[in-house]
C-alpha positions in Angstrom: -57.4 -1.9 100.0 -55.0 0.2 97.9 -54.2 3.5 99.7 -52.9 5.6 96.9 -52.5 5.9 93.1 -48.8 5.4 93.5 -49.3 2.1 95.3 -51.8 1.1 92.7 -49.3 1.9 89.9 -46.6 -0.1 91.6 -48.9 -3.0 92.2 -50.2 -3.1 88.6 -46.9 -2.6 86.8 -45.1 -5.6 85.3 -42.1 -6.3 87.5 -39.0 -8.1 86.1 -37.5 -10.5 88.6 -33.8 -9.8 89.3 -31.5 -12.8 89.6 -28.2 -13.0 91.5 -26.2 -13.9 88.4 -27.4 -10.7 86.6 -24.7 -8.8 88.4 -26.7 -5.7 89.3 -25.2 -3.7 92.1 -27.9 -2.2 94.3 -27.2 0.4 97.1 -29.9 2.1 99.2 -29.4 5.2 101.4 -31.9 6.9 103.7 -32.0 9.3 106.7 -32.5 7.8 110.2 -34.8 9.3 112.9 -32.1 11.9 113.7 -31.8 13.0 110.1 -28.4 11.3 109.6 -27.9 9.6 106.2 -26.8 6.0 106.1 -26.8 2.9 103.9 -29.2 0.0 104.4 -26.7 -2.9 104.6 -28.9 -5.9 103.8 -31.0 -4.3 101.1 -31.6 -6.8 98.3 -33.0 -5.9 94.9 -35.9 -8.3 94.0 -37.5 -6.8 90.9 -37.5 -3.8 88.7 -40.2 -2.0 86.7 -40.7 1.3 84.9 -42.4 2.7 88.0 -39.7 1.7 90.4 -38.2 -1.2 92.4 -39.0 -3.9 94.8 -36.4 -4.7 97.5 -36.2 -6.6 100.7 -34.6 -5.7 104.0 -34.9 -6.5 107.7 -35.0 -2.7 108.4 -38.5 -1.3 109.2 -39.2 1.5 106.7 -42.4 3.6 106.8 -44.4 4.3 103.6 -43.6 7.7 102.1 -40.0 7.5 103.3 -37.6 9.2 100.9 -34.8 7.0 99.6 -31.6 7.5 97.5 -30.9 4.6 95.2 -27.8 3.7 93.3 -27.8 1.0 90.5 -24.9 -0.3 88.5 -25.3 -2.8 85.7 -22.1 -3.5 83.7 -21.0 0.0 82.6 -24.3 1.6 83.2 -24.6 3.6 86.4 -27.8 5.1 87.7 -28.5 7.4 90.7 -32.2 8.0 91.6 -34.4 9.3 94.3 -37.7 7.5 95.2 -40.4 7.1 97.8 -41.7 4.0 99.5 -45.3 3.3 98.4 -45.9 -0.3 99.4 -44.7 -2.6 102.2 -45.6 -6.3 102.8 -44.0 -9.3 104.4 -42.2 -12.0 102.6 -43.7 -14.8 104.7 -44.9 -15.8 108.2 -41.5 -17.1 109.2 -39.4 -14.3 107.7 -38.1 -11.2 109.5 -37.5 -9.2 106.3 -40.0 -7.1 104.5 -40.5 -6.3 100.9 -40.9 -2.6 99.9 -42.1 -1.0 96.7 -40.4 2.2 95.7 -41.7 4.7 93.1 -38.9 6.6 91.4 -38.9 10.3 90.4 -37.1 10.1 87.1 -38.8 7.5 84.9 -36.9 8.3 81.6 -33.6 7.2 83.2 -35.1 3.9 84.4 -36.6 3.3 80.9 -33.1 3.3 79.4 -31.7 1.1 82.2 -34.5 -1.5 81.8 -33.9 -1.7 78.0 -30.2 -2.4 78.5 -31.0 -4.9 81.2 -33.5 -6.8 79.1 -31.1 -7.0 76.2 -28.9 -9.2 78.3 -31.5 -11.9 78.8 -31.3 -15.3 77.3 -33.9 -16.3 74.8 -35.5 -18.7 77.2 -35.8 -16.1 80.0 -37.1 -13.6 77.5 -39.8 -16.0 76.4 -40.9 -16.6 80.0 -41.0 -12.9 80.7 -43.1 -12.3 77.6 -45.6 -14.9 78.5 -45.9 -13.6 82.1 -46.4 -10.0 80.8 -49.1 -11.1 78.3 -51.1 -12.7 81.1 -51.5 -9.3 82.8 -54.9 -8.4 81.4 -54.2 -4.6 81.7 -51.7 -4.8 78.8 -53.1 -5.7 75.3 -50.6 -4.0 73.0 -47.1 -2.6 73.0 -48.1 1.0 73.5 -50.0 0.2 76.8 -46.8 -0.4 78.8 -43.1 0.2 78.3 -42.5 -3.1 80.0 -43.9 -5.1 77.1 -42.4 -2.7 74.5 -38.9 -3.3 76.0 -39.3 -7.0 75.9 -40.6 -6.9 72.3 -37.8 -4.6 71.3 -35.3 -7.1 72.7 -37.1 -10.0 71.0 -37.2 -8.1 67.7 -33.5 -7.5 67.8 -33.1 -11.2 68.3 -35.4 -11.8 65.3 -33.3 -9.5 63.1 -30.2 -11.5 64.0 -31.9 -14.8 63.3 -30.4 -16.2 60.1 -33.5 -17.8 58.7 -36.5 -15.5 59.3 -38.9 -17.9 57.6 -37.6 -20.7 59.7 -38.1 -18.6 62.8 -41.8 -17.9 61.8 -42.5 -21.5 61.0 -41.0 -22.6 64.4 -43.1 -19.9 66.2 -46.3 -21.2 64.4 -45.6 -24.7 65.5 -45.2 -23.4 69.0 -48.6 -21.6 68.7 -50.3 -24.9 67.6 -48.7 -26.7 70.6 -49.4 -24.0 73.1 -53.1 -23.7 72.1 -53.5 -27.5 71.6 -55.0 -26.9 68.1 -55.0 -28.6 64.7 -54.1 -25.9 62.3 -52.7 -22.4 62.2 -51.9 -19.8 59.6 -50.5 -16.3 59.3 -52.1 -14.2 56.5 -50.7 -10.9 55.1 -52.5 -8.7 52.6 -51.4 -8.5 49.0 -52.8 -5.1 47.9 -52.2 -5.7 44.2 -54.6 -8.7 44.2 -56.7 -7.5 47.2 -56.2 -10.9 48.8 -55.1 -12.3 52.1 -52.2 -14.7 51.4 -50.7 -17.2 53.9 -47.0 -16.7 54.6 -46.8 -19.5 57.1 -49.1 -22.3 58.1 -49.1 -25.5 60.1 -51.5 -28.4 59.2 -52.3 -27.1 55.7 -50.3 -26.2 52.6 -49.9 -22.4 52.6 -50.0 -22.3 48.8 -53.7 -23.1 48.9 -54.5 -20.3 51.3 -55.4 -17.1 49.5 -58.8 -15.3 49.3 -60.5 -11.9 49.0 -59.7 -9.8 52.1 -63.4 -9.4 52.9 -64.2 -13.2 53.1 -64.6 -15.4 56.1 -63.6 -14.9 59.7 -60.0 -13.8 58.7 -61.5 -11.2 56.4 -63.8 -9.9 59.1 -60.9 -9.5 61.6 -58.7 -7.9 58.9 -61.4 -5.3 57.9 -62.7 -4.5 61.4 -59.6 -5.0 63.6 -61.7 -6.9 66.2 -60.4 -10.3 67.3 -62.8 -13.2 67.2 -63.1 -16.5 69.1 -65.9 -18.5 67.5 -67.6 -21.8 67.8 -68.4 -22.4 64.1 -71.1 -24.9 64.9 -73.0 -22.2 66.8 -72.0 -19.1 64.7 -71.2 -19.8 61.0 -72.5 -16.5 59.7 -69.0 -15.1 59.0 -67.3 -18.5 58.2 -66.0 -19.1 54.7 -66.3 -22.9 54.1 -64.8 -22.9 50.6 -61.5 -24.4 51.8 -63.3 -27.0 53.9 -65.3 -28.1 50.8 -62.2 -28.1 48.6 -59.9 -30.1 50.9 -62.3 -32.0 53.0 -61.5 -30.2 56.3 -64.0 -29.9 59.1 -63.7 -26.6 61.0 -65.3 -26.5 64.5 -63.6 -23.5 66.3 -61.6 -20.5 65.2 -59.6 -17.9 67.1 -58.3 -15.0 65.0 -56.3 -11.8 65.9 -55.2 -8.9 63.7 -51.5 -8.2 63.1 -50.3 -4.5 62.9 -47.2 -2.9 61.5 -45.2 0.0 62.9 -47.7 2.5 61.6 -50.5 0.7 63.5 -52.1 -0.4 60.2 -53.7 -3.9 60.2 -51.6 -5.8 57.7 -52.8 -9.3 58.3 -54.1 -11.8 60.8 -53.1 -14.9 62.7 -55.8 -17.6 62.6 -55.8 -20.8 64.7 -58.3 -23.5 64.0 -59.9 -26.4 66.0 -59.2 -26.6 69.7 -58.6 -30.2 70.5 -61.1 -31.9 72.8 -63.1 -28.7 73.3 -65.9 -26.8 71.5 -64.0 -23.5 71.4 -60.8 -21.8 72.5 -60.6 -20.7 76.1 -59.9 -17.3 77.8 -56.4 -18.4 78.6 -56.0 -19.1 74.8 -57.1 -15.5 74.1 -54.4 -14.3 76.5 -51.8 -16.4 74.8 -52.9 -15.1 71.4 -52.4 -11.5 72.6 -48.7 -12.1 73.2 -48.3 -14.1 70.0 -49.9 -11.3 68.1 -47.4 -8.8 69.6 -44.5 -11.1 68.6 -45.7 -11.4 65.0 -46.5 -7.7 64.7 -42.8 -7.1 65.7 -41.7 -9.6 63.0 -43.7 -7.8 60.3 -43.3 -4.3 61.7 -41.8 -3.0 58.4 -44.4 -4.5 56.2 -46.2 -1.6 54.6 -47.5 -2.6 51.1 -48.8 0.0 48.7 -50.5 -0.6 45.3 -52.2 1.6 42.8 -54.7 -1.2 42.2 -55.7 -1.8 45.8 -59.3 -1.3 46.8 -58.2 -1.2 50.5 -58.0 2.5 51.5 -55.1 2.1 53.9 -52.9 0.5 51.3 -53.5 2.7 48.2 -52.9 6.3 47.4 -56.3 8.2 47.3 -55.2 9.8 44.0 -55.0 6.4 42.4 -58.4 5.1 43.6 -61.6 5.3 41.7 -63.5 5.6 45.0 -61.9 8.1 47.4 -63.1 10.5 50.0 -60.7 13.4 49.8 -60.0 15.8 52.7 -58.4 16.2 56.1 -60.9 18.3 58.0 -62.6 16.8 61.1 -65.9 16.4 59.1 -64.2 14.3 56.4 -62.3 12.3 59.0 -65.6 11.5 60.8 -67.1 10.3 57.5 -64.1 7.9 57.1 -64.6 6.6 60.7 -68.3 6.0 59.9 -67.3 3.5 57.2 -65.8 1.3 59.9 -69.0 1.4 61.9 -71.4 0.8 59.0 -69.7 -1.2 56.3 -70.3 -4.7 57.7 -73.9 -4.4 58.9 -77.1 -4.9 56.9 -78.9 -1.9 58.4 -80.3 0.6 55.8 -78.5 3.9 55.4 -79.9 7.3 54.5 -77.2 9.7 53.2 -78.3 13.4 53.4 -76.8 16.5 52.0 -77.1 19.2 49.3 -76.7 18.4 45.6 -73.1 17.8 44.6 -71.6 16.9 48.1 -70.8 13.3 47.2 -73.7 11.3 48.6 -73.7 8.6 45.9 -69.9 8.3 46.3 -70.2 7.8 50.0 -72.7 5.0 49.4 -70.5 3.4 46.8 -67.5 3.4 49.1 -69.6 2.0 52.0 -70.7 -0.9 49.7 -67.2 -1.6 48.3 -65.5 -1.8 51.7 -68.2 -3.9 53.3 -68.9 -7.6 53.4 -71.3 -7.3 50.4 -68.5 -5.5 48.4 -68.0 -8.6 46.2 -71.6 -8.5 45.0 -73.4 -6.1 42.7 -74.1 -2.4 43.5 -77.2 -1.2 41.7 -78.5 2.4 41.6 -82.1 3.4 41.0 -82.4 7.1 40.0 -85.7 8.2 41.5 -85.4 11.6 39.7 -85.9 10.2 36.2 -89.0 11.6 34.5 -89.5 8.5 32.4 -92.1 6.5 34.4 -91.6 3.4 32.2 -87.8 3.4 33.0 -88.6 3.7 36.7 -91.1 0.8 36.5 -88.5 -1.4 34.8 -85.9 -0.5 37.4 -88.1 -1.0 40.5 -91.2 -3.1 39.8 -90.6 -5.2 36.7 -90.4 -9.0 37.3 -87.9 -9.3 34.5 -84.1 -9.4 34.7 -84.1 -5.6 34.0 -85.3 -5.1 37.6 -82.4 -3.7 39.6 -83.8 -5.1 42.8 -83.4 -8.6 41.3 -80.0 -7.8 39.8 -78.4 -6.8 43.1 -79.1 -10.0 45.1 -76.4 -10.3 47.8 -75.3 -6.8 47.2 -76.5 -3.2 47.7 -79.4 -1.3 46.2 -79.1 2.5 46.3 -82.2 4.7 45.7 -80.6 8.0 44.5 -82.6 11.2 45.2 -85.4 9.2 46.9 -87.1 12.5 47.9 -87.9 12.9 44.1 -90.0 9.7 44.1 -93.8 10.4 43.8 -96.1 9.3 46.6 -97.7 6.4 44.7 -94.4 4.8 43.9 -93.3 5.4 47.5 -96.2 3.2 48.7 -95.4 0.5 46.1 -91.7 0.5 47.1 -92.6 0.4 50.8 -94.7 -2.7 50.3 -91.9 -4.5 48.5 -89.3 -3.6 51.1 -91.4 -4.5 54.0 -92.4 -7.8 52.5 -88.8 -8.6 51.5 -89.5 -9.2 47.9 -91.8 -8.7 44.9 -95.5 -9.0 45.8 -97.1 -11.9 44.0 -93.8 -13.6 43.0 -91.3 -15.9 44.6 -88.5 -13.3 44.3 -86.9 -12.6 47.7 -85.0 -9.3 48.1 -81.5 -10.0 49.5 -79.9 -6.6 49.3 -78.7 -3.9 51.7 -80.8 -0.7 51.1 -79.3 2.7 50.9 -80.8 6.0 49.8 -79.7 9.6 49.2 -81.7 12.8 49.7 -81.2 16.5 49.3 -84.5 17.3 51.1 -85.6 17.1 54.7 -87.7 13.9 54.6 -89.0 14.5 58.1 -90.5 17.8 56.9 -91.9 16.0 53.8 -93.5 13.4 56.0 -95.2 16.2 58.1 -96.4 17.8 54.9 -97.8 14.6 53.6 -95.4 14.3 50.7 -93.4 11.3 51.9 -94.4 8.0 53.4 -93.6 7.7 57.2 -93.1 3.9 57.1 -90.8 4.1 54.1 -88.7 6.7 55.9 -88.4 4.5 59.0 -87.3 1.6 56.8 -84.6 3.4 54.9 -83.2 5.5 57.8 -81.9 2.9 60.4 -78.6 4.8 60.1 -78.3 8.4 58.9 -75.2 10.1 57.6 -75.1 13.9 56.9 -72.5 15.2 54.5 -71.8 18.9 54.9 -71.6 21.3 51.9 -68.2 22.3 50.6 -68.6 25.9 52.0 -68.4 24.5 55.5 -65.1 22.6 55.0 -63.3 24.8 52.4 -60.0 23.8 53.9 -60.3 20.6 51.8 -60.6 22.6 48.6 -56.9 22.6 47.6 -56.6 18.9 48.1 -59.8 18.2 46.2 -58.7 20.5 43.3 -55.4 18.6 43.2 -57.3 15.3 43.1 -59.5 16.4 40.2 -56.5 17.9 38.3 -54.7 14.5 38.4 -57.7 12.7 37.1 -58.6 15.2 34.3 -54.9 15.6 33.2 -54.5 11.8 33.0 -57.7 11.5 31.0 -56.6 14.1 28.5 -53.0 12.9 28.4 -51.5 16.1 29.8 -48.9 16.8 32.4 -50.2 17.6 35.9 -51.6 21.1 36.4 -52.5 23.1 39.5 -53.9 26.4 40.6 -51.6 29.1 41.9 -51.9 30.3 45.5 -53.6 33.5 44.3 -56.2 31.4 42.3 -56.8 29.1 45.3 -57.4 32.2 47.5 -60.0 33.4 45.0 -61.7 30.0 44.9 -61.8 30.0 48.7 -63.8 33.2 48.7 -66.5 31.6 46.6 -69.5 29.9 48.3 -69.7 26.8 45.9 -73.5 26.4 45.9 -72.9 23.4 43.6 -70.5 21.9 46.1 -67.8 19.4 45.1 -69.4 18.6 41.8 -69.1 22.3 40.9 -65.5 22.3 41.9 -64.9 19.3 39.7 -66.4 21.1 36.7 -64.3 24.1 37.5 -61.1 22.0 37.3 -62.2 20.4 34.1 -62.8 23.8 32.5 -59.4 25.0 33.8 -57.7 22.0 32.0 -59.8 22.6 28.9 -59.0 26.4 28.6 -55.3 26.1 29.7 -53.9 23.1 27.9 -50.3 24.4 27.8 -50.1 26.0 31.3 -48.9 24.0 34.3 -49.8 26.7 36.8 -53.2 28.3 36.3 -53.5 31.7 37.8 -56.7 33.1 36.3 -60.0 32.1 37.8 -62.6 33.6 35.5 -66.3 33.9 36.3 -69.2 33.1 34.0 -69.5 36.7 32.7 -66.3 36.2 30.7 -65.6 34.3 27.5 -63.9 31.4 29.3 -65.7 30.9 32.6 -64.3 28.5 35.2 -66.9 29.1 37.9 -70.6 29.1 36.9 -72.1 31.7 39.2 -75.3 31.1 37.4 -75.9 28.4 40.0 -75.9 31.1 42.7 -78.3 33.2 40.6 -80.7 30.2 40.2 -80.6 29.8 44.0 -81.3 33.5 44.9 -83.0 34.7 41.7 -82.2 38.2 40.7 -81.8 39.6 44.2 -78.9 42.1 44.0 -75.7 41.0 45.8 -77.4 37.9 47.4 -74.9 35.6 45.7 -71.9 38.0 46.1 -69.3 36.2 48.3 -67.7 39.5 49.2 -70.9 40.5 51.2 -71.1 39.1 54.7 -73.8 36.5 55.4 -75.8 38.7 57.8 -76.1 41.4 55.1 -77.0 38.9 52.4 -79.8 37.5 54.6 -81.1 41.0 55.1 -81.2 41.6 51.3 -83.1 38.3 50.7 -85.5 39.1 53.5 -86.1 42.6 52.1 -87.1 41.2 48.7 -89.5 38.7 50.4 -91.1 41.6 52.4 -91.4 43.8 49.2 -93.0 40.9 47.3 -95.5 40.3 50.1 -96.4 44.0 50.3 -96.9 44.0 46.5 -99.2 40.9 46.8 -101.2 42.8 49.4 -101.6 45.8 47.1 -99.3 48.0 49.2 -101.1 47.3 52.5 -98.1 46.9 54.9 -100.3 46.0 57.9 -101.9 43.2 56.0 -98.5 42.0 54.7 -97.2 41.9 58.3 -100.2 39.8 59.4 -99.7 37.5 56.5 -96.0 37.0 57.4 -96.8 36.4 61.1 -95.0 39.6 62.3 -96.1 42.9 63.8 -96.4 46.1 61.8 -93.5 47.6 63.9 -91.3 44.5 63.2 -91.9 44.9 59.5 -90.9 48.6 59.7 -87.7 47.8 61.6 -86.7 45.1 59.1 -87.2 47.5 56.2 -85.1 50.1 57.9 -82.2 47.6 58.5 -82.4 46.3 54.9 -82.4 49.8 53.5 -79.2 50.6 55.5 -77.6 47.4 54.2 -78.6 48.2 50.6 -77.2 51.7 50.9 -73.9 50.4 52.4 -73.4 47.7 49.8 -74.2 50.0 46.9 -71.8 52.6 48.3 -69.1 50.0 48.6 -69.6 49.0 44.9 -69.4 52.7 43.8 -66.1 53.1 45.8 -64.6 50.0 44.1 -65.6 51.3 40.7 -64.0 54.7 41.4 
């Protein structure tokens, strides 16, 4: 049983065997039982790792003994101190023991190991890479400096290789031989065409290998980053058999791993097909693929394609995409992460949030990036007042029916909370039955819906069907209003400026810092949609200015911000929509108006009004006192500003 973390670290680390011809000079010094320092004459270096050394000697050394180590390799000299953390015998017949030493200064040994590995022959380096890959603990270069050092050395060899393509082709042939397979290909993304294209292949012409990045097993690995080892005869749900049909191939098993660049972006995949004489690739094959993936990631580490036309978020600038989620706050980052989790499953998604936060945009991006992204995306607007239009969109058996038009794609019910109860029941029946009642039409579409209301509360109030809510809300995404992530406002404004200026053929414009500060003080009840309209007005009213300093409100002749939205939200309550008044005071003002309205309804009877509102007469009195103080303070502040 392992006795300490240090021993465990030494035991787990990948140790590079030291050979006599390497020419490493190793000297070991320790104190004897009388405290006198001396060298261990027969100390022999066996292996070296980032955590320390392994050496043998006939001397008996106790665990935790402090040692002084001197290493010299060519012109590199290293003096270190360490501690014995492990001791074990070389064999039953041997007198010497092997000791493991943990060193105190790991950065020094990192540099030493790198220089040491760079001296290896290609054959020895290859053997070391394979051994390191078979250590399950390490799956990528960042998990251990051992593998990183070996890959660094290999990469330098690759750079000095005269024919890079020849090297890759040779490595691919080695992959096929090592895994005992029929075919293998390396695909890299072409962001301009949004296709995975083969750069090297064995057993098939690479010119034939190009397809949409969302298709097949390779597309699934590329988009999710999750390696797959599949028996196609048992699991063909993700298999794209177009090539098999075109060229007469028969695919039985596939193993596929993602390839990353230096920025840890997935830039392609390596796919190996048909394990000979077996139904699927083995666990040992998976271990071999790990190291091969590391090698090819090193080969293509500088590959970082960018295209304005790309629909792949990680390879296109957000300012040049039609569908982009702009922002860097934790909330926006969490929304981006949710795409990865939800895009390739068929579960229904309910997107919740206030009007103007971008719910429909989120659903559109989720569809475009998922496995259904090549198929139609249809939107049914449940808020339309024309019942005939709604019937055509949802229930008509003709081609006008959007449920029929989006087969294989995604169907979004926009503002589903606005759908009346009878239509909810009809929709529920169609969704639960998987198609139109009384017809042979089967509904093959992923269902999404957006809402600005609390559907749970609507169910409790009898205004929304409980079964329909359960069907459309297998996954729920909440998008926060802009006022809760205002830090994203400058970047959003810049994004909208670029779009609007390009649309009008004008040079790029932006707000000054002073204008941005004023915009940040506003509550944005209309959220991102209101900000978009604000930018559009700014471009319209300032066609010749590149820096826009004035941010006018809607009581001027050229309003940029429509504060009428705030007035519609709070009515005519004084100061309730004033962003300069703190939230606590604004709530008190709103509450005051509600209490006064209730007292008026009760013909001035405050006790009755208190009972109607579910509070005591004393509580009502205290609330009025507090609100009167707030009103006086706000009015006094306004008078001082005016003076």
